[in-house]
C-alpha positions as CSV (number, residue, x, y, z in Angstrom):
1,M,0.0,0.0,0.1
2,A,1.2,3.5,-0.9
3,F,0.4,4.8,2.7
4,A,2.6,2.1,4.2
5,D,5.7,2.8,2.1
6,P,8.3,3.7,4.6
7,V,10.5,5.5,2.1
8,K,7.6,7.9,1.1
9,A,6.4,8.3,4.7
10,R,9.9,9.3,6.0
11,A,10.4,11.8,3.2
12,A,7.1,13.5,3.6
13,A,7.3,13.4,7.5
14,A,10.8,14.9,7.6
15,A,9.7,17.8,5.4
16,A,6.5,18.3,7.5
17,L,8.5,18.3,10.8
18,L,11.1,20.7,9.4
19,A,8.4,23.1,8.2
20,L,6.5,22.9,11.5
21,V,9.5,23.5,13.7
22,L,10.8,26.4,11.6
23,D,7.3,28.0,11.6
24,L,6.7,27.7,15.4
25,A,10.2,28.7,16.3
26,S,10.0,31.9,14.1
27,K,6.6,32.8,15.5
28,R,8.0,32.4,19.0
29,V,10.9,34.7,18.3
30,A,8.5,37.3,16.8
31,M,6.3,37.2,19.9
32,V,9.3,37.7,22.2
33,E,11.0,40.4,20.2
34,L,7.9,42.4,19.1
35,A,4.8,43.8,20.7
36,F,1.5,43.2,18.9
37,G,0.9,46.0,16.4
38,E,4.5,47.1,16.5
39,L,6.1,47.8,13.2
40,R,9.8,47.4,12.8
41,E,11.3,48.4,9.5
42,V,14.1,46.2,8.1
43,T,14.5,47.4,4.6
44,S,12.7,49.9,2.4
45,F,10.2,47.1,1.3
46,F,10.2,44.7,4.2
47,S,9.2,45.1,7.8
48,L,8.3,43.0,10.8
49,V,4.9,43.5,12.3
50,L,3.3,41.2,14.9
51,V,-0.5,40.8,14.1
52,E,-3.2,38.3,14.8
53,N,-4.9,36.7,11.8
54,R,-8.3,35.2,12.3
55,G,-8.8,34.4,8.6
56,A,-7.0,32.2,6.1
57,A,-3.6,32.6,4.7
58,F,-2.7,36.3,3.9
59,S,-5.6,37.5,6.0
60,L,-8.2,36.1,3.6
61,F,-11.7,35.6,5.1
62,S,-10.7,37.2,8.3
63,G,-13.3,38.1,10.9
64,T,-14.0,38.3,14.5
65,G,-17.4,36.6,14.8
66,E,-18.1,34.0,17.4
67,G,-16.5,30.6,16.6
68,Q,-14.4,32.1,13.8
69,G,-11.3,30.3,15.1
70,L,-13.0,26.9,15.2
71,K,-14.5,27.5,11.7
72,M,-11.1,28.3,10.2
73,T,-9.5,25.4,12.0
74,A,-12.1,23.0,10.5
75,L,-11.6,24.7,7.1
76,S,-7.8,24.2,7.3
77,A,-8.2,20.5,8.3
78,L,-10.6,19.9,5.3
79,A,-8.2,21.5,3.0
80,L,-5.6,18.9,3.9
81,L,-7.7,16.0,2.6
82,P,-6.6,16.3,-1.1
83,L,-3.0,15.7,0.2
84,A,-3.8,12.0,0.8
85,W,-4.6,11.6,-2.9
86,F,-1.5,13.4,-4.1
87,Y,0.6,11.4,-1.6
88,R,-0.8,8.1,-3.0
89,Q,0.0,9.2,-6.6
90,A,3.6,10.3,-5.8
91,R,6.4,7.9,-6.6
92,R,8.7,7.0,-3.9
93,E,11.7,8.3,-6.1
94,D,10.0,11.7,-6.5
95,L,11.4,13.2,-3.3
96,A,10.8,16.8,-4.4
97,T,7.0,16.1,-4.6
98,L,7.0,14.3,-1.3
99,A,8.9,17.2,0.3
100,A,6.4,19.6,-1.2
101,L,3.5,17.6,0.3
102,G,5.3,17.5,3.6
103,S,5.8,21.3,3.6
104,I,2.2,21.9,3.0
105,L,1.2,19.6,5.9
106,G,3.8,21.2,8.2
107,G,2.7,24.7,7.4
108,A,-1.0,23.9,7.8
109,L,-0.3,22.2,11.2
110,G,1.6,25.3,12.3
111,N,-1.4,27.5,11.6
112,I,-3.7,25.1,13.1
113,H,-1.6,25.1,16.2
114,D,-2.0,28.9,16.4
115,R,-5.7,28.8,16.1
116,L,-6.1,26.1,18.8
117,R,-3.7,27.7,21.2
118,Y,-4.2,31.5,20.6
119,G,-7.5,31.6,18.8
120,A,-5.8,33.3,15.8
121,V,-2.7,32.8,13.6
122,V,0.4,34.7,14.4
123,D,1.7,36.7,11.3
124,F,4.8,38.9,11.3
125,L,6.2,39.2,7.8
126,D,5.2,42.4,6.0
127,F,6.2,43.3,2.5
128,H,5.3,46.7,1.1
129,W,6.1,49.0,-1.8
130,G,5.3,52.6,-1.5
131,G,2.0,52.8,0.3
132,A,0.9,49.3,-0.8
133,H,1.2,46.5,1.7
134,W,0.9,42.8,1.0
135,P,-1.1,41.3,3.9
136,A,1.1,40.1,6.7
137,F,2.0,36.4,6.7
138,N,4.2,33.8,8.3
139,L,6.6,31.0,7.3
140,A,3.7,28.4,7.5
141,D,2.0,30.4,4.6
142,V,5.3,30.4,2.7
143,F,5.6,26.5,3.0
144,V,2.0,26.0,2.0
145,V,2.1,28.2,-1.0
146,A,5.6,26.9,-2.1
147,G,4.4,23.3,-1.8
148,V,1.2,24.0,-3.7
149,L,3.0,25.8,-6.6
150,W,5.5,22.9,-6.9
151,I,2.8,20.3,-7.2
152,L,0.7,22.4,-9.6
153,G,3.8,23.1,-11.7
154,G,4.6,19.4,-11.9
155,A,1.1,18.5,-12.9
156,L,1.1,21.2,-15.6
157,A,4.4,20.1,-16.9
158,G,3.3,16.5,-17.1
159,A,0.0,17.6,-18.9
160,F,2.0,19.6,-21.5
161,A,4.4,16.8,-22.1
162,A,1.5,14.3,-22.7
163,A,-0.1,16.8,-25.0
164,R,2.9,17.3,-27.3
165,P,2.5,16.0,-30.8
166,G,4.3,12.7,-31.2
167,S,4.6,12.0,-27.6
168,V,4.4,8.2,-26.8
169,P,2.7,7.1,-23.7
170,P,5.0,5.0,-21.4
171,R,4.7,1.3,-21.7
172,P,3.4,-0.6,-18.6
173,P,6.2,-2.2,-16.7
174,G,7.3,-5.5,-18.1
175,S,5.2,-5.2,-21.3
176,G,8.3,-5.3,-23.6
177,K,9.7,-8.3,-21.8
178,A,6.4,-10.1,-22.2
179,R,6.1,-9.3,-25.9
180,G,9.7,-10.5,-26.4
181,A,9.0,-13.8,-24.6
182,A,5.9,-14.4,-26.6
183,G,7.7,-13.7,-29.8
184,G,10.5,-16.0,-28.8
185,T,8.0,-18.8,-28.1
186,R,6.3,-18.3,-31.5
187,K,9.7,-18.5,-33.3
188,A,10.6,-21.6,-31.4
189,R,7.3,-23.2,-32.3
190,S,7.5,-22.3,-36.0
191,G,11.1,-23.5,-36.2
192,K,10.2,-26.8,-34.6
193,G,7.3,-27.3,-37.0
194,R,9.5,-26.8,-39.9
195,K,12.1,-29.2,-38.7
196,G,9.6,-31.9,-38.1
197,R,8.3,-31.5,-41.7
């Protein structure tokens, strides 16, 4: 079974654990070093600002209604379900895809941890240009988005390769060997028949 493959499981789990540890550690440092709402300029286009996000990634669907944290936690958990299908489809040799799946899982778990513990996700990375600001985010968002982009890019590349004129679909494993064996048997039979005559 694909889920029981230890090679795949180790690769995905290692990436998930790394993403989760980096995310939680960076949030902890931000919470120690910054006060909520404090803006600390690092460069002309990047600042650190500690904020609470009660919505999805990049402050989408944010709100303060009753049960918002539980709703977003449930939504985050449901969003992880497609990972099981992609995990089953991934080959054990495709470590990059397994790492991407792990990074999505680790990032999602980091944000779920925040919602369950603090009631909101801790964001602190703020990119801006002039007066325009991209909504604050965290490393978990980075891991999730990077993993999704990698998987989508691989899927699109495979689709384009299959749609190219003259592309030949790969043979099922062992099909060439089977045909060769069958051909050899037919030759042997035909030769034996001629010799008998």
